[in-house]
N, C-alpha and C positions, 0 to 999 in steps of 0.2 A: 504494500500500500504506500503510495507516495505521501510525502509530508502534507501536501495540499489536501489530499483526500482524507488523511488522518485528522487534520484540523477541522475539515468540514464535517466529518462524522461526529467529532467531539462537540462541535457547536450545535449540530442537529440534535444530539441527545440532550444537551443542556437546555436548548430552546423548547424541545418537546416536553421535557420534565416540567419546565416552568409553565408552559401552556396547559398541560394536564393538571398541574397543581392549582392554577387559577380556576379551572373548571371545577375541580373537586371542592374548592372553597366557595363556589357559587358566584365568582366574579364574572363568568362568561357562560353563555348558553351553549348548547351542543352545536348549533349551526356556526356560531362564531369560532368555536374551538376547532371544528373541522376545517374551516376556511384557513385559519392560521396554520394548522398542521399541513394542509395541502401546500401552502406557501413554503414551509420548511422542507417538505419533500421535494418540491420543485427546485429549490436552491441546492439541495444536496445532489439531486440528479444532474444538474448543470455541471457541478464540479466533477462528478464521477465520469461524465461524458467527455471531459477535456483530455 
């Protein structure tokens, strides 16, 4: 795994944990959480395809 991809995976996991934590605490609804998660997945996919 390249350094860029490793960094992207770590950032993805951190952002995903934060997003799910906000959902669990009631700060975001399911639709908003899925939208944010899709954005994180898209960002990770872009780095992986480079």
